[in-house]
N, C-alpha and C positions, 0 to 999 in steps of 0.2 A: 504494500500500500504506500502511496505517496501522499503527504500533505504538508502544508506550509502554514505556519502560524506565527503571530507576534507574541512572544512569551511575556513581554513586560506589560502588555495591556490586555485585560480581559475583554472578550467579545462574545456576543450572544450566539446561540446555535444557528439562527437564520443567517447572520452575517458570516459566521464561520463557513456555512455551506456555500455561500457566495464566494468566499475567499478561496476555497479549495476547488471550486468549479463544479459542484455537484448539481447546480441548477442552471446550467448554461444552455444557450441556444445559439444557432448560427455557427460560425467558424469554430474549429476545435479549440477547446479550452486549454489554456496554458496556465501555469502558475505565475512566477515572478521572474522577470528578466531585467538585468541591468543594461540600460541603453547607454553606451559609452563608445564614442567613435575613436578607436585607437589608431591614430594616423602615424604612429611610430615616433613622433617627436617627444622623447621622454622628458624634455625640459618643461613641457606644458601639460603633462598628465594631470597634475594637481588642479589645474584651472580649466581643463576641458569640461564642458557641460556633462551632467550625468542625471539620469532619470530612471524611474522604475516603471516598466511596462507590465500591466496586469491584463492579460487577455481573457478575462472572465466577464461575461455579458451580464451586467447588473444595471440597476436604476442609478440615477444621479446621486441620490442620498446614500445608497449603499456604497457607491464609489468613494464618496467623501469619507464614510465611516471606515472603509478598508484602508484608505491612505492614512487616516488618523491612527489606526491600529499600528501603523508603522512609524508613527510620529512624523508623518509627512502630510503634504497637502496636494490637492489636484494641481497638475501642471497647467500653466497658462497656455492658451492656444497660440499666443505669440511666440512661445518657445519651441513649438513643434518643428520649426525649420531647422533647429539645431540637430535634429535626429532624422533628417531625410534619408541618410544612408542606412540607419538602423531600421526604419520602416521599409525601405527598399529591400533590405536583406530578409526581413520577415515575410515580405511578399514572395521573394525568391524561394524561401523555404516552404511556402504554401501555408504559413501560419495565419496570415491576414490576406484579405483580397484588396484590390485596388480601390473599391468603393466603400470599404469598411469605415465606420465612424467611431469616434472616441470622445468620451467626456473630457472636458477641460474646465478650468475655473472661470472661463469666459461666459458660460451660459449654463443655467440649470435646466433648460428645456431644449436646447439645440446642440447636439454633439457636433464635432467637426471631423472632417476627413484628415488624412495624415499630411496633407499640405497646409492644414490649419484653416481651411475654408468651412464656414458654418453650414450645416445641413438642416433641412426643415423636417426631417423624418427621424423616427426612432425614439422609443422610450427607454430602451436598454442598450448599453454599449460597453465595450471595453474601455480602458482608460490608462492614463499615465499619472504617476505620482512624482513629486519631487524626490530627489535622493540627496539628502544632506549628510550622509555618512562620511566620515573622515577619509582622507587619502592616506594610504600607507606609503610614506615617503622616506622612512629611515629604518635601519635594521632594528633598533631598540624601540619599536612602537609600543605605546601603552594602549592595549585593546580594551581597557575597562570601560571606556565611554562609547564604544562602537555599538550600534544597534544589533540586536540578536535576531536570529531566525532559526526555525527548527524544521527538521525533516524526520519523518518516521519511516523506518525500513525494517521489515521482518521482525517486528516486536521491539526494536530499539529506537529510542528517540535521540537524535543527535542535535544538540543546540550549538549553532555556529554563529558566524558574524557576517554582516553586510558591510562592504566598504565602498569607496568611490568608484571602483572599477569592476568589482566582482563580489561573489560570495566566497567565504573561506571557512572551512571546518578543520580546525587544527588540533593536533594532539589527540587523535582518535586511536585508542588501543585496538590492535588487530590480532595480537597474540598475547598469551598470558605472560606476566613478568618473568624473565628467564633468570630467576634468582633462587637461592636455596637449592632445593631438590631439583629444580628445573635448569640450573646452571649446567652447561655441557650436555644438554638434552635438546632433541628436536623441538621446533616451535609447536606449540599447541594453540589452536585458534581460540580467540577470546569471544565470549558471549556475555551480554548484559542488557539491561533494559533502558539505561540512560547514559549518555556521554556528554559531558561538558566540553565541547570542542571550540572553546574560546581562548585557549592559551596554548602556545607551542610547548611541546614536551622537551625534556632534557635530551641532549645527544648521548650516544653510547660512549662508554668509557674509552679514553684515548689520550694521547699527548699530541702536541702540535698546535696548528692554527685554531682548532675548535675545542681545545682543552680549556674550558672556562671562557672568560670574556676578555682575556688580556689583549687580544687584537681587535676587540670591538665586533667580533663576528658571531659570538654565541652567548647572548645574555641569559639564555635559559639553562645553562649549566650542563652537567653530565651525570649519568646514572647508569647502573647496571640494568635498571628497569627502564628500557628505552624503546620497546617495540611499539611505536606509534607511527601514524601516517597523517598526512595533510591532504585535503581535497579542496580544489579550486574549481569553481564553475561560474559562468556568467548567467546561468539560467537554472531555475529549480522548477520541476514540473508539478502540476496539480494532480490530485487523485484522479485516476482513470483517464489521464490525459492521453490523447492520440497524437500529440506533437512528436515529431521525429526525435529520437534520442541522438546524442552527440558522440562522436568518437572519443575514446578514452586513451590517454597517454599516461603510462606509469613510468616514472623516472627512478633509476637506481644511481645514486651519487657515486662519484669516484673517491680516490684517496688511498690507493694501494692496499686496500683491505685493512688498513690500520687507522685511518683518519677519515674525517668527513661526517656530514649529517644531513638528513633530509630537511632540517630546519635552517640550513644555510640559505640566507636571503638571496643568494645568486639564483636559487630555484623557486623563489616566490612566483606564484602562478598567475597573478593578476594580469600581467602584460600578455602572456601567452594565450590565456583563455579568452581574453577580451579581443585579441587580434585574430586568433585562429579558430575560435568557437569550438574548442575541445574541452573536455573535463580532464583536469590534471590531478594525478595522485602521486605523492612523493613519500615513500616510507623510509624509516630507519632500518638498519639491520646490524646485527652484532659484529663487532670488529675485533681484529687482532686475536689474542688468545681466547677471548670469549666466543668468537664466531668460528674459529678454525682449528682449535687444538685437537689433535688425535694422538693416541698411543699405539696406533696401528692395529687395533682390535675393534670388536663391535660393542665394547663397553664405553669407550671414549672415542667414537668413530670420526668426529669432525663433521664439517658441512652444516653446522647449526645455522650459519648465516644464509646458506642456500635455502634452508627450510623457512627462514624468516621471509625471504623474498617470495617464495611460493605461497606462504601464508597470506602475505599482502595481496597476492593475486586472487586467492580464494575469497578474501574480503571483498574485492572488487566484484567478483561474480555474484556474491550474495547481496551487495548493497548499492552498487553504483547506479543502477537504473533510477533509484529514488533521488539521486543527485543530478539526474539529467543525462547520465552516461549510458552508452550502449555496451552491455557485457559481451555482446557478440562481435564487437569491433574494438579490440584492445591492442594497442601498440606498446610494447615495452622498449624503452630506450635508455641509454646511459653512455657516459663518457669515461675513458680510461678504465679504471677498475670497475666502474659502473657498466661500461660496455662489456667487460669480462663477465660481469654478473648476468647480462643479457645472454651471452654465449652459454653460460652454465644452465640457465633456465631453458634455453632453446634446445639444448642437447640432452636434457634430463627427461626421462619418461614421465616424471611427475608434473611437467609443465604442459603436457598434452591437453588441448582444449581450453586453456586459460587465456590465450592470446592468439592473435593472427597476424601480427606485424612486428618487425624488429628494426631499430635504428642503432647502429654501432658507431660511436664517435671515438676515434683514436683508441680502438680496443685491441689491436693486434689479433691474436688468435686465442686469447683467454689466459688464465693464470691458474694452472692446475699442477698437482703432483701426486705421487703414489703414497699410500699409507706407510710403506716401508721407508721411503726417503724421509717423510715427515717425522716418523717415530724415531729414526736414528738420531735426529737432532733434538727432539723434544724429551724423550724419556730420561736420558742422563741428567738433564737439568731438573726435571720434575722430581727425580729421586732425592734431590737435596732437600725437598720439602715434604714429599709424601713417598717415602721409600717402602712402597707396597705394590700390590698388583690388583687387577680386577676391580670389583666393586668397592673394595676397601680403599684403593687409591682414589676412585671416583669420589667416594664420600669425603675423604680427606681434602681433595681439591675443592669440593663444594663448600667446605667449612672454612677454607682459607679466606682472609680478608681480600676483598676485590682489589684493593690497592696493591697487595703483594703480587697478585697475578698480573696486574697491569704493569708493574715494574719489570716483571720478567719479559714482557713483550718487547721492551726497549733495551734492557740491559744484557740479557743472555739469549733470548729467542727473538729472531728478527725476520723470519720469513713465514708469512701466513698465506696459504693457498687453499683453493678448493681441492678436495681429496677425491681421487678416482676410487670410489668405495664399492663399485659394482651394484650399488642400490640407487642412490640419487644421481650418481655420475658413473655410467657404465664403462666409459672409456675416456681417454684424453679427447677433449671436444673436437679437435680437427680430425682425429681418427674416427670418432663417432659420426661426424658429418660426412666423411668419405664413404660410409656405408649407405648413405642416401636414405630415402624413406623406405620403411616406416621407422627408422632408427632415430629420427629427430621429429620434433613436432611438425605436423603436416599442414599444408595449405597456408604457408607463411610468406608474407611479403618482406623483402629484405632491402635495407638501405644502409650504406656504410661508407666511411671515408676517414680522412685524416687532415692534419695541418702539415705544411711543408717542413717546418723546423721545430718539431715537437720537442726535441732533446734540449733545446736552449734553456727552457725552463725546467724540464725534467731533471737535468743535471745540476740544477741550482748553481752552486759556486764551485763545482768539481773542476771545471775548466776555466782558465783565465782568457778573456778575449784577446789579450796581447801575446799569447803564446806563439812561438815561432818554430818549435821543433816538432815535426810531424810524427816521428817515431816515438818520442816521449809522450805525446798526446795519446797515441794508440795504446801505449803502456798504461796510462792513466785510465782509459776506457776499459781495458782488460782488468785492471785491479778493482774497478768498480762494477764488475759483472755486466758491463754494457755489451761487450763482445767476448767471444771465446778465443782461446789461443790459436786455433786453426783459422778462425775468421781474421784475426790480426795478421797472420801470415799471408792469407789469400788477398787481403786488402792491399798489402804492399806489392806483392808479386803480380797482381792483376793489372796494375797501372791504370785503373779506371778512375782513380781520384787524382787528378792533376791539379797542382797548386801553383799559382802564378809566382814566379821567382824562386821556386823550390825545385832543385834538380833531383831527378830520379833515374835509376837504372832500368825502370820498367815503363813501358808505354802501351797504349791500347787505342785502336781505331775508334772505339766507342766511349772514350774517356769523357768524363764530365769535368769541366774546368771550375776551379774555385779561386776566389781572390786572395784567400789567406788560409792558414792552417786551422784557425778556429772554425771557419765556415765548413771546411772539409770534415772536421771532427764532429760538428753538430750533425752533418748529413749522415755520417757513418752511424752514429748512435740512433738517429731517427729511423734510418732504414733498418738497422738491426733489431731494434726494440718494437717498432710499431709498423712502419710502412710495409716491409716485406712480409711480415707475419700476417698482416691484414690481407695483402695480395694473395697469399697462399690460401687463406680462408675463403676469399671471394672465388678464387679459381676452382677450388675443390667443390664449392657449392654449385657453381655453374656446370662443372664437368659431370656431376651426378644428378643434375636437375633437382636439387634439394629444395628449391624455393619456387613459388609461383612466378615470381619476378624479382630481378635484382637491379638496384640502382647504386652506382658508386660515384663518389665525389672527392675532389681535393679543394679545400678552402684556401683561397689566395688572399683573403683579407682576415685580419684578426684584431682583437682588442683585448689587451692583457687584463686579467683580474687585478683589482687594486692592490692586492697583497702578494701577487705571484708574478713578479716581473724583475728577475735578477739582472743587475747591471742596467736596468731601465732601457732594455733593447727590444721589448716585445710590443711596442706601440709607437706610432708616430706622433709628433707634437700637434697641438691644435692648429689647424689652418695650414699644415705643411705635409700634405699627403705624399709628396715625392721624396720625403726623407726615408732612406732605407731602414727597414726594421724586420724583425723575425716574426713569422706567424707561428706562435709558440703553442705548446701543450696548454690546454684549457682556454686558449684565446678564442674559442668558438662558443663559450657558454653564455656570455652576455648577449650574443646574437640570437641564440635559440630562445632564451628566456626574456630578453629585453629589459633586464633589471639594472642597467647602468645607473639609473636615478637613485636606487637605494644605497649606492656607494659614492654618490656625488661625482660621477664620471661625466665629463663634458662631451658634447657633440664636437668631434674634431673637424669634420666637414659634413655637409648635408648627405653625402653618400653613405655615411654611417647609418643614418636613419633609413635610407632606401634599401641598403643591404640587409639590415636587420628585418625590415618588413618582408623582403623577399625570402629570407631564411625561415622566418616564422610562417609565412604563407606556404612555402614548400613543405615544411615539416607537417603542418596542419593538413595540407592536401594529401600527403602520403598516408596520414592517419585515417582520413576520410575514405580514400579511394584506392590506396595502394600505389598511387602514381604522384610523384612530386611536381609534375607539370600541372600548374594550377588552372582550373577551369576559368576561362575568360569571362563567362557570364557571371560566375561567382564574384570575380574581382570587380566587375562593373557594378554589380548590385551593392557591393560594400564600399565602393568609392576608393578602391585601392589602386590608384593611378600609377604610383611608382613601380609596383609589381606588374601592372599591365605593360608598362614600358619595358620592363626587364624581359618579358616573354614575347615582345613584339616580333623579334627576329631571331629567337633562340628557343631551343627546347632541350630538355635533359634526355640524353640517349639511354635506352635500356642496355644493360650490360649482359652480354652472352658470350659463350665460347667462340662464336663465329664473329662477333663484333664487340670486343672487349673495350668499349669506349667509356670514358669517365667524364663527368661534368666538372668543369673548372669554374668554381663559384667565386664571383667578384661582382662589383657593381661599377660600370655595366658588366654583363657576363662575358666570359672568355669563351673561345671556341672549344668544343669538346676535343679530347685527345685520347691516345692510348695511355695505359698506366705509365706514369713517370718512374724513372730509376729501375726499370726492369733489369737492365744489365747489371746493376749493383746487386739486385736480389739473386741473380744466378750465381753470384760469387758468395753471398752471405748465407743463403738458405741451406745449402748442403752441410754447413757446419754449425747450424743452430742446435742448441740443446733441446731434447725432445720434451722435457718437463722442467 
């Protein structure tokens, strides 16, 4: 059942029936939609007009009462012009028709059409209310003054928030707290009758950027009790609504399996859902030792984090329709280790039927190992604290202070990977993929890609930009596990990395030229860690027809995260787009989520806005249809002119074994091409470690 109510104001049963749409006539009854035209200019989001559209057919007095129940008033007919594209889009969706009328504050007897013209007919109409809800413009937002709204779903009432751009239901438990006897156990789905979804939950235990709020990124703290998710939607359906449900996008955050959180404001959903008309779900999952510890047996088996990710998807299947999302159209997406999470879910038999699209951003081919390899590292260290075996060791570990275990993650145990356990993970993901269907989830749409210079930020300060010795740099990369010994040797002898002013005894007809040693080193690490591994995954998928369709990209534009820009080289200065810069790891996240404004990031040039619009429109189109080429009628209906211009003479080519073309994303767009750096990959891939 779906319903919508204002919790802070009592309303009588007749009015409640009108509010939820049980006494409607005419066009299909909807619940509540935030009308907000997201033109991509994040510097003006807070001042853009916003209204509430209630497509429930009621009398004028009922419309006034419903608006009052939300602490709002009927919108003036003079303001209807601010929402011409929102009305146009509702008509495109079939929710309203061209001649439909709406109540406004201009007349108690004459509704107006969506152009604001007064009509002489109709005693019942849909209507618009003002939307005075605050704008979420900073990370540490105080939500205590935001208006609340509730959704009932399968016996649970979720009380969430309305803001200037969308609805948000935050801090929703989807699995039981993984503490005490549930520590190092698979996730168990949560059930309850009421959820206060008006405050973000704590992030999972970790060190680094999101350990507390030292960097201003996590004012909600950290806890072992962290299995919560956030839902963002621009529209909430009424009971028994026939309005079309929206595509769902579920995001797994990155962070190397040791850091990160779903409450990272980089992933705030207001911009994406208002621009792309999707429902966004962002869960936490257990990290480091709490999510990945194994002793190589079935008592402490590992993969707890993977079960968290699957539990979040089961929550989506159970509840998302009541938040306006389509459980039969779910795309899972993630970046870096979050992309690896997508790969794990994709190749797990327990993911079957929970989603039908994937987007892998800078994911490589996943992050997995065997129980034997993990246990060889873990058990000797654990024996210092719990020198026992079997369930006795498990109980001992469950009773240790969480801080003790967290310290182990960073002092003595440093590698946390998904385990090939023959249960949740039958095989190394790329090997599982090579088996084709039915060994991976079926009927899946696939989109994947990377940034050209991922390693510049991934390496942090491991390499100095002023280095001049090529061989010494390769040694540094080797010592930091970026390349293997055989890869280092092959890199030198292949002659494929030619450096200006640097003599070499080896040459190649297909060599790639670099202006300095640092750039060549960044390319080596990028290719070895992400680019070539991703290519291998794409090509295996295409060779065995694992997916319904494949789309591959390279992003040629980036915008560094505010806290993740070592040496200040991952962005260009405001107004100076011709300044050379690196398109670094994580420099695609602002573009996907549009959350620059939460970190006070400036518009460098207007193309930043247009490019972000195009990326959000393409990601949304893929979620809706499985195709990132955005429907032009959709763009016209929404007034998305910059993306219309983007697609005027360009289209994203499908990737196949016969035509392995990739989209080169920039604004304006670049011509498609074959996969770059393939010659490098032929050198590196034969010497890549298998796990």
